[in-house]
C-alpha positions as CSV (number, residue, x, y, z in Angstrom):
1,M,-82.4,-86.8,69.9
2,Y,-82.2,-85.2,73.3
3,T,-82.3,-81.5,73.9
4,P,-78.9,-80.2,75.3
5,P,-78.9,-78.6,78.8
6,G,-78.0,-75.2,77.5
7,L,-81.0,-75.1,75.2
8,V,-83.3,-76.5,77.9
9,N,-82.3,-73.7,80.2
10,D,-82.6,-71.0,77.6
11,M,-86.2,-72.2,76.8
12,L,-87.2,-72.5,80.4
13,D,-85.9,-69.0,81.1
14,L,-88.7,-67.7,78.9
15,V,-91.2,-69.0,81.5
16,Q,-89.0,-68.6,84.5
17,G,-91.8,-67.4,86.8
18,E,-93.9,-70.5,86.1
19,C,-90.9,-72.8,86.6
20,E,-90.3,-71.3,90.0
21,R,-93.9,-71.8,91.2
22,I,-94.3,-74.9,93.3
23,D,-97.9,-75.6,92.1
24,S,-97.6,-74.7,88.4
25,R,-98.1,-77.9,86.3
26,F,-95.8,-78.9,83.5
27,L,-96.5,-81.6,80.9
28,E,-93.9,-82.8,78.5
29,P,-95.7,-85.0,75.9
30,A,-92.4,-86.4,74.5
31,C,-90.3,-86.3,77.7
32,G,-87.5,-88.7,76.7
33,N,-85.4,-89.3,79.8
34,G,-86.5,-86.1,81.4
35,N,-84.1,-83.2,80.4
36,F,-86.9,-80.6,80.5
37,L,-88.8,-82.0,83.5
38,V,-85.6,-82.5,85.6
39,E,-84.6,-78.8,85.1
40,V,-88.2,-77.6,85.9
41,F,-88.1,-79.7,89.0
42,R,-84.7,-78.3,90.1
43,R,-86.1,-74.8,89.8
44,K,-89.2,-75.6,91.8
45,L,-87.0,-77.2,94.6
46,R,-84.9,-74.0,94.7
47,T,-88.1,-72.2,95.5
48,A,-88.7,-74.7,98.3
49,D,-85.2,-74.0,99.5
50,K,-85.8,-70.2,99.4
51,H,-89.1,-70.3,101.4
52,N,-88.3,-73.1,103.8
53,A,-84.5,-73.1,104.4
54,R,-84.8,-74.1,108.0
55,N,-88.2,-75.8,108.2
56,R,-87.8,-79.3,107.0
57,S,-91.5,-80.3,107.3
58,R,-92.6,-77.4,105.1
59,W,-89.8,-78.1,102.7
60,E,-90.9,-81.7,102.4
61,R,-94.5,-80.7,101.8
62,D,-93.5,-78.2,99.1
63,A,-91.2,-80.7,97.5
64,I,-94.0,-83.3,97.3
65,L,-96.3,-80.6,95.8
66,A,-93.6,-79.8,93.3
67,T,-93.3,-83.5,92.4
68,S,-97.0,-83.8,91.9
69,S,-96.9,-80.9,89.3
70,I,-94.6,-82.7,86.9
71,Y,-96.1,-84.8,84.1
72,G,-94.5,-86.7,81.2
73,I,-95.3,-89.1,78.4
74,D,-92.9,-91.1,76.3
75,L,-93.1,-94.0,73.9
76,L,-90.1,-95.9,75.2
77,P,-90.2,-97.8,78.5
78,D,-86.5,-97.2,79.2
79,N,-87.0,-93.4,78.8
80,V,-89.9,-93.5,81.2
81,A,-88.1,-95.5,83.8
82,E,-85.0,-93.2,83.6
83,C,-87.1,-90.1,83.7
84,R,-88.8,-91.2,87.0
85,T,-85.4,-92.3,88.5
86,R,-83.8,-89.0,87.6
87,L,-86.6,-86.9,89.1
88,L,-86.6,-88.9,92.3
89,G,-82.8,-88.5,92.4
90,V,-83.1,-84.7,92.1
91,L,-85.5,-84.8,95.0
92,T,-83.4,-86.9,97.3
93,A,-80.2,-85.0,96.4
94,A,-81.9,-81.6,97.1
95,H,-83.1,-82.9,100.5
96,E,-79.6,-84.1,101.4
97,A,-78.0,-80.9,100.3
98,R,-80.4,-78.8,102.3
99,F,-80.7,-80.9,105.5
100,K,-77.6,-83.2,105.4
101,E,-79.8,-86.2,105.9
102,P,-81.5,-88.7,103.5
103,L,-85.1,-88.0,102.5
104,P,-87.4,-89.7,104.9
105,E,-88.7,-93.1,103.6
106,A,-92.4,-92.1,103.7
107,A,-91.7,-89.0,101.6
108,A,-89.5,-91.0,99.1
109,R,-92.2,-93.6,98.8
110,A,-94.9,-91.0,98.2
111,A,-92.8,-89.2,95.6
112,A,-92.1,-92.5,93.7
113,F,-95.8,-93.3,93.7
114,I,-96.7,-89.9,92.3
115,L,-94.0,-90.1,89.6
116,A,-95.3,-93.5,88.6
117,R,-98.7,-92.0,87.9
118,N,-97.4,-88.8,86.4
119,V,-94.7,-90.0,84.0
120,V,-96.3,-92.7,81.8
121,Q,-95.4,-94.8,78.8
122,G,-97.7,-94.0,75.9
123,D,-98.4,-92.0,72.8
124,A,-99.4,-88.4,73.3
125,L,-100.9,-88.3,69.8
126,T,-103.3,-91.2,70.3
127,F,-103.8,-90.6,74.0
128,R,-103.2,-94.3,74.6
129,T,-100.8,-96.2,76.9
130,A,-98.4,-98.9,75.7
131,G,-101.1,-101.3,76.8
132,D,-103.6,-99.6,74.5
133,R,-105.6,-98.1,77.3
134,P,-106.5,-94.4,77.7
135,I,-103.8,-92.3,79.3
136,V,-105.0,-91.2,82.7
137,F,-103.3,-88.5,84.8
138,S,-103.8,-87.7,88.4
139,E,-104.4,-84.2,89.6
140,W,-103.0,-83.6,93.1
141,S,-104.6,-80.7,94.9
142,P,-103.4,-79.4,98.3
143,V,-106.0,-79.3,101.1
144,N,-105.4,-77.8,104.5
145,G,-101.6,-77.6,104.3
146,T,-100.4,-81.2,104.4
147,M,-103.3,-83.0,102.7
148,L,-103.5,-84.0,99.1
149,K,-106.7,-84.6,97.1
150,R,-106.3,-86.9,94.1
151,R,-108.6,-86.9,91.1
152,D,-107.9,-88.9,87.9
153,F,-108.7,-87.5,84.5
154,S,-108.5,-89.0,81.0
155,Y,-105.8,-87.1,79.1
156,G,-107.6,-87.5,75.8
157,H,-110.9,-86.2,77.2
158,L,-109.2,-83.1,78.6
159,L,-107.5,-82.3,75.3
160,E,-110.7,-82.8,73.3
161,H,-112.1,-79.9,75.3
162,A,-108.9,-77.9,75.7
163,H,-110.4,-75.0,73.6
164,Q,-113.2,-74.5,76.1
165,A,-112.8,-72.6,79.3
166,V,-112.9,-74.5,82.5
167,G,-115.4,-73.2,85.0
168,L,-119.1,-72.6,85.4
169,F,-119.6,-69.7,82.9
170,G,-117.6,-68.1,80.1
171,D,-117.2,-64.4,79.4
172,D,-120.5,-64.5,77.4
173,G,-122.5,-66.0,80.2
174,N,-122.9,-69.4,78.6
175,S,-122.0,-72.6,80.5
176,V,-118.6,-74.0,79.7
177,Y,-116.8,-77.3,80.0
178,I,-116.1,-78.7,83.5
179,P,-114.0,-81.8,83.3
180,E,-115.3,-85.0,85.0
181,P,-112.8,-87.2,86.8
182,V,-112.7,-90.9,86.1
183,G,-111.5,-91.6,89.6
184,E,-111.6,-89.7,92.9
185,Y,-110.0,-90.3,96.3
186,P,-110.5,-88.7,99.7
187,P,-107.9,-86.3,100.9
188,C,-105.0,-87.8,102.8
189,H,-101.7,-86.7,104.2
190,Y,-99.2,-86.3,101.4
191,S,-97.0,-89.1,102.8
192,K,-100.0,-91.6,102.7
193,V,-101.0,-91.2,99.0
194,P,-99.7,-94.7,98.1
195,D,-101.9,-96.2,100.9
196,A,-105.0,-94.3,99.8
197,E,-105.1,-96.2,96.5
198,A,-104.5,-99.5,98.2
199,A,-107.4,-98.9,100.6
200,D,-109.8,-97.9,97.8
201,E,-111.6,-100.4,95.6
202,R,-111.7,-98.1,92.5
203,P,-109.2,-98.6,89.7
């Protein structure tokens, strides 16, 4: 059963500040066809509109960062495909509404690649994909304005240590958990993220 739009908005209003932050990450472990993720994404893109109303290059950069902050898991392949398509549609429609032109092909390709990695078919309870492999999510971190640094992490491994603080030391001075990536890629321009994987021999 899908959550109706009114209820989605009521719930997201409770965390409105986080929804409006470009870089705040959202994971929906049973995302369906994306009702929650689509609305979060719309709110993030309204922030991009507000900050970059007349600067298309900065808007595009912030829109890709917003794309990279959205994560979802669902058991059904049709839901996963529809969720990715809806999110990409929100992005292209927002660009056309703001700048009266289609989203540039390189940016659309980068967004589609990021969504393919961020919205996955699998079981959030077993941490496994439909192919019975560990679910792996990519972290996309901005570097020097237009660059993105990708690091891949095992979803299950992260959740196993979710109760531990992330950093060098806890409040009591003892060392705490620092997640280890299962894959890491050099920084590249946000529009080149699909090519970075193709050029790298690591899975």
